[in-house]
Structure formats: structure tokens, C-alpha cells
C-alpha positions, 0 to 999 in steps of 0.5 A, a space after each residue: 592546513 598545509 601539507 607538504 609532500 616529500 622530495 625525491 631525497 633529503 640534504 641535510 646540510 642544505 636544510 643548515 641542520 647538523 644536529 645528530 639525534 637519537 631516534 626514538 620511533 613513534 606508535 605507527 597505527 598501522 602497527 595498532 590493527 596489523 601488529 601480531 599479539 606477541 614480540 616475536 611477532 612485532 620484532 618480525 614485523 619490524 623488520 619487514 618494515 626496515 626493509 621496506 623504508 630501506 628500499 623506499 630511500 635507494 629509490 626516490 623517485 619512484 616512490 613519488 610517484 607511486 599511488 602509496 607516496 611516503 610522508 614524513 611526520 615529526 614530533 616530540 618524543 614523550 617522556 613515558 615513551 623516551 626508552 621504547 625500542 625502535 626496532 619494535 616499530 620496524 624504523 631506524 632511526 633518521 635525522 631530518 632538518 630543523 627537529 630533533 626527531 622525525 616519525 615516518 609512517 607509510 600508506 598500504 593497503 590494509 583489510 577492513 579491520 584495519 588501518 590503511 596507514 601508520 602514524 606516529 601519534 606521539 611527540 618523541 621528546 618532552 622538551 614541548 607537551 603541548 600537541 598544538 606547538 608549532 614543533 610537532 606538525 607538517 614537513 617543511 621543506 626547503 632546497 632542492 630543484 624538484 621539490 613539489 608543494 601540495 598546499 591545502 589550505 583550511 581555518 578551522 578553530 581548535 573548538 570546532 574541530 575538537 567537536 568533529 573529532 569527537 564524532 570519530 572513532 580510534 582508527 579515523 583519527 589515526 586516518 584523521 591525525 595524518 592530514 595536518 599538524 592542526 588535525 594530527 594534534 587534535 587527534 591525540 586529545 585525551 577526551 578521545 582515548 578514554 574510551 578504546 573501541 577495539 572489538 574485532 580488531 587486529 593490535 599488537 601487544 607493543 603498540 596496546 601497551 604503549 597506547 596504555 601507558 600514554 593514556 592512562 586516563 582510559 575508562 572504557 576498554 571493548 576488547 571482544 573479538 580481539 585475538 590473545 585479549 587476555 595477554 594484552 590486558 595482562 601486560 598493560 594492567 598496570 596502567 589501567 587502574 581507572 578503568 571503570 568498564 572493560 568487555 572481553 569475548 571469544 577466546 581463553 580466560 583463565 584464572 590468572 586474568 581474573 585475579 589480576 582484576 583487583 589491580 583496577 580498583 575502578 572496575 565497575 563492570 565486567 562483560 565476558 562473552 563467548 569465551 572458555 573459562 579457566 582450564 580443566 575442572 580449575 573453578 573460575 573465582 570472580 573476587 572484586 570488591 568494587 565490580 557493580 555489575 557482571 556479565 558472562 554469556 555464553 561461555 563455558 566453564 565447569 565452575 563459577 565462584 563469584 565473590 563481589 561484596 558489591 555486586 548488584 546485576 549478576 547475568 550468567 545467560 546461556 553460560 553452560 556450568 554445572 554449580 555455581 556459587 555466589 557471596 554478593 550480599 548487595 545483588 539486586 538483579 540475577 540471570 539464569 536463563 537458558 542455563 541448561 546444565 544448573 539443576 534445580 538444588 544449585 539455582 536455590 543455594 545461588 539465589 537464596 544466598 542472595 537476600 537483597 534480589 529484587 529480579 530473578 530469571 529462570 526462564 528455560 531452566 527446565 528443572 526449576 520446581 515451585 519449592 525453589 519458588 518458595 524458598 526464594 520467596 522465604 529468602 528474597 522477601 523484596 522479588 519483584 521480577 521473576 521469569 520462570 518461562 518454560 519451565 514444565 515443572 512449576 504450578 506456582 501454587 503455594 507461591 507467595 509473592 507479595 512484592 512482585 510488580 512483573 511476571 512471566 510463566 510463558 509456556 508453563 505446562 504446569 500452570 492451571 486455574 488453580 495457579 490465579 490464587 497464588 498470582 491473585 496473592 500478588 497484589 502489586 503485580 502490573 504486568 502479567 504473560 501467560 502466553 502459551 499456557 497449554 493448561 489454563 483453562 481460565 482466568 480470573 483476577 482481581 487485582 488494583 495495580 494491574 496494568 497488562 497481560 498478555 493471554 496468548 495461544 490457550 487452546 483450553 482456555 474458556 473463560 476471563 475475568 479482570 478488574 483492575 482500574 488501572 489496566 490499560 493494555 490487553 492481549 488475548 489471541 488464538 483462544 479458540 475456545 475462549 466464549 466468555 469474557 469479563 473487563 471491568 477498568 478505568 484505564 482501558 481504550 482499547 480492546 482488540 478480540 478478534 478471531 474468537 471463534 466461540 466468545 459469545 458473551 461478553 461483558 464490559 464495565 470500561 468507562 473510558 473504552 474508545 475503540 473495540 475490535 470484535 471481528 471474526 468472532 462468529 459466535 457473538 449474539 444480539 445481546 452484545 449491543 447491550 454493551 455498546 449501547 448507552 449504559 452498557 458499560 462503556 460511554 466514551 465508545 467511537 469506533 466499533 468492528 463487528 465484521 463477520 460475525 455472522 450470528 448477529 441477526 439484530 443489531 440494535 445501538 443507541 450510543 450517543 458516542 458512536 462515531 464508525 460502525 462496521 458490519 462487513 459480512 455479519 450475512 445472517 443480519 436482517 434487522 437492523 436499527 441505529 440511534 446515533 447522532 454522532 455516527 459517521 461512517 457505516 459499513 454494510 458491505 456483505 450484508 446481503 439478508 438486510 430486511 428492516 433498517 432504521 437509522 433514526 437518527 444519525 450523524 452521515 453524510 451519505 449512505 448507500 444500501 444499494 448493496 442489501 438487496 433484499 431491504 424492504 423497510 427504511 427509515 432513515 432521519 439524517 439532518 447532515 446526509 446530502 447523498 441517498 444510494 438506493 441502487 438496486 434495493 428491489 423490494 423496498 417498499 416501504 421507505 420514510 426518509 427524512 434527511 432536510 439536507 439532501 440533495 441526490 437520492 438514487 432510487 433506481 431499480 426500487 420496483 415496488 417503491 411505492 406512491 406514498 413513500 416518494 410523496 413523504 420523501 419529497 415534502 421531508 428532502 426540499 433540497 433533492 436536486 438529482 432524483 434518479 428513479 429509474 425501473 421505480 414501475 409502481 410509481 404512478 401520478 400521485 407520486 410524481 405529482 408530489 414532485 413540486 415539493 422540490 424547487 431545486 429539481 434538476 434532474 430525473 431520471 423516469 427510465 424503464 417505467 411504465 409512464 403513460 402521462 408525463 402531465 403531472 411532471 410538466 406542471 410539477 417541474 418546471 424548473 427540470 434542466 435534464 429529463 430521461 424517458 428511456 425505455 418508457 415504452 407506454 409513452 404516446 406521441 401525445 405525451 409530448 405534446 406540452 413539450 413542443 407546442 405548450 412550453 413546458 420545461 422552459 429550462 430543460 437542456 436534455 432529453 432522453 428518448 432512447 428505446 421509445 416508441 415516440 414516433 417520427 411525428 413527435 420526434 420531428 417536432 422536438 427536435 424543431 421546436 424545443 430550441 433549448 435542447 442542448 443533448 438529444 437521445 434517440 438511441 433504439 428508437 424503432 419509430 424513428 424512420 428518417 431525420 430530416 432536418 427543415 426549417 424551422 416551423 415553430 418560430 416565425 422569425 427564424 431566417 435561414 442562415 448559409 454555412 460558413 465555407 471551409 476557410 472560414 473562421 468559427 462561428 462566435 458564440 455572439 453570431 450565434 445568439 443573434 442568428 439563432 436560439 436553437 442550441 442543439 450540441 449532441 444529436 445521438 441516434 445509436 442503434 435505431 435499426 429503421 432510420 434510412 435517411 438523415 439529412 441536415 441541409 444548409 438552410 437548417 440554424 443547427 450551428 451549435 451541433 458539434 456531434 452526431 451518433 448514428 452507430 449501428 443504424 444498419 438500415 441507414 441508408 443516405 447520410 447528408 450533412 451541412 454543419 458548420 461547427 460538427 467535430 464528431 461523426 460515427 457511422 460506424 457498424 452502418 452497413 446499408 450506408 452508400 450516400 455520404 456527403 459532408 459539408 463539415 469545414 470543422 469535422 475531426 473525427 470521423 467513424 466508418 467503421 464496418 460500412 460495408 456499402 460505402 465505396 472508395 469514390 462515395 468517401 473520396 467526394 464526402 470528405 473533399 470538403 471536411 478540412 480540419 480531418 484528423 481521424 478517420 476510421 475504415 476498419 472493415 469496410 472491404 469496398 474501400 482500398 485503404 491502402 491507397 491514401 494518396 487520393 484521400 490525401 489529395 481529397 483532403 489537402 493532404 490532410 492527416 489520415 490516422 488508420 487505423 485509429 487506435 495504437 497498439 494499446 488502443 487497438 481495434 480489434 481484427 482477427 487476420 482470419 474470419 472464422 468460420 469461411 466458406 458459404 455457410 458463414 458467409 450466410 450466417 453473419 449476413 443472417 445476424 446483420 438482417 436479424 441485427 436491423 430488424 430492431 429485436 435483438 433476442 431474435 437476433 442472438 436465437 439460433 436460425 432454425 436448421 442451423 448448427 449450434 456450433 456454427 452459430 457460436 464460431 460466427 458469433 464468437 467473432 461478430 459482437 467484437 465488431 460491434 464493441 470493440 470500440 467500446 472495450 478500448 475507448 474506456 478503461 484505465 487503472 487498475 482491472 476491478 468491477 467496483 470493490 469486491 471484484 478484481 480480475 488478473 490474467 493468466 492465459 495458461 501459457 505464457 502467463 501461467 499464474 494470474 497476474 495483477 496488471 492494469 486494465 489496458 493491458 488486461 484488455 491488449 493481453 485478451 484481444 491477442 489472446 481471443 485473436 489467437 483462438 480464433 485464428 487456429 484451425 483445431 478450435 475454430 475450423 476454417 473448412 466446411 465439413 472439419 469438426 468442432 472439438 470437444 472443448 470448442 463451447 469451454 473456449 467459447 465460454 472463456 472469450 465471452 467470460 473475459 469479454 463480460 469483465 471487460 464491460 463488467 469493468 467500464 460500468 462500475 469504473 467509467 460509466 458516469 464519464 461515458 455519460 458525460 461524454 453522451 456515449 452510453 446509448 453505443 455501449 448499452 446496445 453493445 452490452 445488451 446484444 451480448 448480454 441476450 446472445 450469453 444468456 439464451 446459450 449460457 456461456 457465463 457463469 451466474 456467479 460470474 454476472 455478480 458485478 452487473 447481475 442486477 443490470 442483467 436481469 433488467 435487460 433480460 427481463 424487459 425483453 
């Protein structure tokens, strides 16, 4: 492609041409889109164009540098246009070298519905008819010292260009044709101008006529929205003899227009929309022998007469005429929708005059009666489609339409149950719509061809009976009194009957039914289960949803095909019996009254029954099940579990589970690896002895039980790796003799003795002799007074090992195995109230010890550690700590939160030999000057001290003030510390004798945060929720008035800021003694504790497993226990708010 810009001026002689030529103006596409619609307007536009051309010729330099440069092209004249007046296009004759004639077009800026330039589409003489001839194309410029060529070359074959242009409309074709000779020739191809789409476009009369003269094979013409479209068609009608489709709209169309249509003998489709037809009382007549389809939409006319012998489709939709006359013997489809002015008689006469009618739409013609329908039925025996929606006078009684296939009777107030007899006469009926028929009470149809039926919003509809072998779709919705449904079909695959509150009886004979949804059908009875069991009529049923069917009390299903079952929200269900061998998913959320359950057999791989707190009798036979959770089934006493592939069983808080149930389960499920029997207080020695069947048992949790003898465990489970005995208060020191004296459980790596009554001697023997232990939990052990690890007394082969110097390399695992076989890595002693001293000297062999947690050991005074591989040490809330000696070259994290007695000098000396320290937390340490970092940096060889340890999004909570202040507040805080140190949390939360309740609440509103802030910040992410049923949103009533959904980190950040504001507000928490508390003080305190509880609920539901893996659960449990006892003592949190953790809370309260 070559595009050459014109020079400033033209020198005819220099170009080598002296011929004079008569200028024949080209067709300008700018005039097509921008010209006026009458000759006068066109001439006026031409005059304006002359002035522009003359002005442009006078100043060539300005034109060349303009943003709208003139581009001159030339072409051959068409014989059909040789006589066109040049002035009509606003052009004067201009002689160009190298060609007889030249067209002229100019770039311009026009509205969106116009082209932005004019283009000569046609050649100017008939010498060469080939559009691709070399005479038609670029302007060649020679001579002139200021001439400048701009060339863009693109090699595209004619076939490819033709294919590309086939996707363009007329406007884009004109733009493309301005580029070069090849594109111009391609854009003028007749194939692109057979369909003229000028809708909503301004086009001048002369240009439209010229186009029609040039392309007389036009078959499609759209002039909808074109001003004076009637005049355009009338002027060019003689050139439109091949026209097949004509679309008009938005204007006035007189009788003359419709008379001239006979000049288009091939016209088959005429569409007129949103137009005024005729004038005054004159009748508009459409008379055309070849017309097949006529659409007159949203038009205005008084009378319309249609006389088209070949017409097959006629639509007068939404046209306002009072009378219509039809003489169309071949008419098949007639549409009178929303013709409100047509009388019943007019519709009747029009329809009955067309005996071949197969489809009639008279919807929203309110005057239509049954008599009209009967006349149409008699005159049109082939009628197969009828839409009589929104016709209130139709009852359809005594109407016989035997050939009817599709019937629509929406919002017909006259349709009743008596109408069904007439509908049943239409044996070929395939589709039926009866929505919003307010008087319809019942439907009973036996139609062999019925496929679809819609029954929506039928206020009095009570019974449905359908029989059709091909019925495939049923829509029933908002039928509030429907109580009986009977369906027989071989094609129906999905049935949805949601929210049918009165539905109580259901009968189905559907051999191919797969999915059924009966959600919120509150009146369904137990008999519905027979429908979905084998032999009930649905042999292929795979999915059944019975959510919130609150009348179901007994659900018994026996189905060999069922895969998915949902019974969520069936709160009245007390008995569940499933015999579905292929069942893979079952949802029992909200079935909190279930008492007996049987799953024999089922194909389930996992099952959670912890949401059924009243379950007392359980039978399970599941060959594929690997995970079973019974956590919280507090009254479960009988359990028969036969799951040969079961690997994990959680029976926490099953307080009534007996030994015989455990023995039977152990025999039937030999592959169990994890067995959790926490709070199973009815399990005794016989039950534990049966565990010898579990050869792969690796984890056994017997926490919160009343065990006194562990011999059955040692004898039955020698392969045990994890043993949890937390809060087993009846265990004596001798209970563990077999561990450290007889070598029982040689593979044990984790032992949890938290909150037990094990004494000092037994603990020391365990740590000394059980060398395979990796993780030991001694949280809350009241009998632990000191932890002094000396040399190994149980292994004569051990030798003292020197501690690595601070700058030494890490100890390799090979070296450790050679020097010692003691594998302890984690030691947790959180909340040990009586421990006073922890010493691990250099001669010990705890070379793998990497983490020690002594948090909340309030009486701990001395810590002396020499541990070469210790990485984390937590001494937070050790308020009595005075002596701290550390020789831990690899220590990176040291927590000293609220160590109120620790001195600056002691800390400086302690960290001097911790060269790898990265995190140091000294919040609430009043004797440590945290602003003076220089001494600490020097002491630690310029290590990094992070203060505070949390960023803004993980900040440790600390109010700006202490509330309340004064001697009374200080005394109360000392009382809290003293009672916490006693080890009895129940005593610690009670109101001291003679003290004011509000003062006590105020002090404790801030004090628990000192112990739990690490918990609140260290373990939260994702959404702020507590299980699938509880989601918490934030609102403070001031800045955020409407609850918003936020992430858990953001919720905690908002909460800490809000609590800080409350504690610092002297109108709520008075700072001066004697100032009364406000009346709403207790409500503010309750809100604080309620929101703090939500954070605990989120942590336990979402992150507890992660906390367990990090060995931090002891600290969390202690903080939450203190929190729970305090809020329970003073009823600060409503019981409904405690629902996410109610089982855990009740166990804490009952044990304490």
C-alpha cells in the first residue's frame, strides 16, 4: 500500500498533462452520513463545501501542516453516474495530471453517527470497470521542491483483504477505502454492499439514491431511525427491485409508501417499528403478493388492512389500532400481544379469517373471551401454539384444541381446576405454563407428550398429579398451601420443591430421577423416606436434600444408589437409620436432638458426629471409613463401630462411653493410629487392656480422666509414641515407675503431664531416665518446686559434655548421638505456681534442647541455663524472677514480659553470652529502662533488640494508663498476682472480702490482657470466624456504626485499640479514688470480655492444631481457663455467646 501526501500546490504542466476534462463528482461518504435529507439541504451543503475548497486552495502551506490534511484521489466514472450534478456534492471540477478525473475528499471531525471524512466510492468514467485498475488509486506526485512522500507498504492478497473487509460495516469500509488504491477497490466490492445497514444514521437523499443506483443488487436495507426514511425509499424504489428485507422505524409512513412496495417484487420481509402509519382516519393497507413476514411493532394507526396472499408471519405487537382486517390465506403465525385497543370481536374476525393458523399470541389482550377461543379452535384446526396470558376473561372451559403443543395461560384469573378437563383434551400438549393463576386449586393431568410445566405463585394451589412418560422439567415455587404431589415420569431427572411449607405427602414413580431437593418443606412426614428407599419409585436416586424439614423425627433410608444426603437443620430428628452402601457424603449440621444413629452399611470415608450432643446409641459399619469424630457426644453410652480401615478416632468428652464399647471398637478397627479419649471418665482398666489389638497405635490421649493405674497402657501399647495425661489428678508417682525404671514404652517421644499431681521426684526421674523423650509438658504441675537437671543417674555410660563456646559452630547431629542419647527438645512448664528454681548446668547432656517455656510461673525466682542449642526461652509473667543467668549462644528469642522484679543489671549480664539473640520482649518490666538501648547493645555485641516485639499489626496490648489508679488499684493487682501464684485459679477470680465489685472488675479488665496478649496476637489469620456457624463482624458504634466483615488480624487490631480507648476514658474507668463508676460500667466490661472471647473462639476453632504443633497449647489453655473462670464467676458473657466453645467451658467449670 502506498499513501502519498499532496504537495502545497499543483503544477499541471510540470506533471506532463494538458488535457481538459469535465469533472464528474464522486460519491462522498461524508455526505452519506452527514448530508441533509432533501435536495435543498444537499445543495446548501455543497455550497459550503465549495467555500472550504476554495479557501484551502488559497493557502496550501497551511493545509499541509494542518491536522486535517487534504488528500486527493481519483477514479473512473461509472456510466450510471455520468450525469450527476457536481455541485450536488459540494465539489468543483479540478484537472489533475495522469488521469482524466479526480475525486476530492477531506478529513474532518464529525459526530459518532457520521463518518469523519468523505470518500469517492465510484470511478468517474466507464473506460475501465475493473476496480483494481492502475488508474484508480494513489495520487502520483512529481516535481516540486517541497513535495514530501510518506509511504506505508503492506502486502495483502486480494482474497485476504476481501475476507477482512467482510467483517466491516459500511462506515468502516469507507474509512478503509481512503487508505490506498487496493483497499479502495476492495471496499467497493459488490459483496459488501448487498446489505445496507444505515440505522440511526444521517444520510443525504442524493447519496442514498446514488448508492442504490450503483448497487442495484441490494437485498437488505435497514433505515430504522434515519430521518425522512420514507422519502429515501420512495426516491430510490426503482433501484431496489432485488430487495428482500426492509426495516423502517421512527417516523411517519403514509399510504403512498405502502403502495410503492409493489415496486419491489422480491420483498419477503417488512418490519416497521415505533412509527405513525397513515394520516387521520385513513386506513393503512399493506398489499403485496410476495411478502412472507410482516412486523408492525409499537406503531400508531387507526385501521390496518393486510392483503398479502403469501404472508405467513404477521406481528402487530403493541400496536395501537382499533380495527384490523386480514386477507392472508397462508398466514401461519399471528401476534396480537398487548394490542389493548383491539376488541374481542376484531381479534376473533382477524384470526378466523386465517384457517391455516398454527400459532396465536393474544397475551395482554384483556377483552378476549372463551367464545373467541372456541371460534378460533373451530376455524383453525391446526393451531399448535397459544399464548393467552394476562387475559382475565378466559376460563378455557369447553375449549377443544386437539393439536395444541404449547399453551401459556399466565396470570389468567379465570383459570380454575375445572379448566384442566379442557387442557387434558389436548393430548399432544408438550409445554404448559399456569403461573399466577390465583384461583387454581389443583392440577391433575395425564398427558403422554407433556415435557415441561410451570406452576409459580399459586396462592390456592393444593394438589398436583402429573402422569407423563416424557416429563423432564417441573417448576413449582411459592405455592404456600400445596400439600400433596404425585408425579409419574420416566424422563424426569431433577426435582426441586423448595420452601413448600405445607407439603406433607409426596408420591414419585420416576425411574430416572437422580437429584431431589426438598429444602424447607417443614410439613414433610417420616413417610417420605419410603419414597426414596429401594422399591419406593426412585431406583437411580443419587442426591437427596432434606434441609430444615423440621417435622422429620425418624429418618430411615435404605438405598443402594444414594451418594449424597443432607439433613442439615432437621432439629426434630431423634432417630437416623441409613443403609446406603454407596453413601459418600452426609450433612448433619444442626441435628442437635439426634439420639440414636445407625450407619449400616455406608460408603463414608469420614464422619463427624460431634455436632450431635444428645447422641446416646451409635452403630457404624463403614468399610471405607478412616476418620471418625465423636467429640462432644457427652451422653454416648453404646457405640458399635465396625470400620476396618479406621485410623483416627476422637471420642473426647464422651463421658459415658463404657469399656465394652471401647473393647469392641478396638477389635473391629485394628488399624487405629490416633485414639483420643480425653474426658472419657467411664473408661477403666478393662477398656485400656483391650488396646492390645491396636498394633499401630501411636497417639493415646487420656487427659481429664480418673485413671490411677497405667499398667494396662504400658502392657498393651508398647509401640506408643505420644501419651497425653493432662489433668489426670489421681495419678500417683508410682504410676509412672514403669516408664523410668522398667523401660516401658521405649518408642515414646512425647509425654504430657500438665495439671497432674505427679510429684517432684517422679518428674526428675522422668527427665533423667527417659532419654527418648523429645517433648515434655509439665504445665500447671503444682508439685513441681524446682527443676535442677544434674548428671544422668540412670545411664552409667554418659559422660559430662562441655558446652560450646558462643562463637563455636552448631553441634552436628552425629556429634550429639556420639556424646549423648538424650533427645529432649521441648520442655513446657507454663503456669507451674510453686516452681522457684530452674537450673540446667553445663555438665548435663540436653544438647538437643531448643525450647523452654516457663510462662506464668509467678513464684519462679532463679533461672540458670547453660544450653548450647536453646533457641527460644519464654519467661513471661514470671513476676518474682530476680536471678537470670544464661549461657545460650544460639538463643534467638527471649520473652520477659511482665517480669516485674528483674533488674537492668541482671538482664545485661544474662544476655551478654547470648550472641545470636534477635527478639527481646521486655514489656511491663518496670525495673528495666527500655529506652537505654546502648548498654544492651554493647552487652550483646551490637545485636538487634526488637522492642516492642510486635509490629502495628501484631502489637502487644498495653493501655496508656492503668485503671484504676491509687493505692486500692495497686493492692488489688498485688492480690491478683498472689492468688495466681497459689495455683488455684478459682480462688484467684473470686471477689476479695470487703472489696467493691466494680473496682474488682476494672482491675481485671486490664489484668488478663497482660497474660494473654501473646495468645491474641500470635495465632490468628484468615476470616474472623469460629467454625462454620459463627462469623464475627466489627462495629464500635462511633467510627464504624454498621458491622463490617474484616479479617481476623484486623478484628484483633480494632479490638485492642477499642479496649485501650475504653480503659483510658475516665468517664468509664475513673482514675481517682472515690470517683463513682458510671451506670453502664458493667455493660462496657461485659462487651470487653465478650469480644475477647470471640478471639479465643477463633483461635481454638481455626489455629489450635497449629498451636499444638508448636507446643504452645499449655499457655493458651491456662490463659483461657483463667479468663473462663473469671467471666463465669461474674456472669460477664451470655451463654448464647459461649456456644462455639461451650463443651470446653463446661469441662473447665466442672473440673474446677
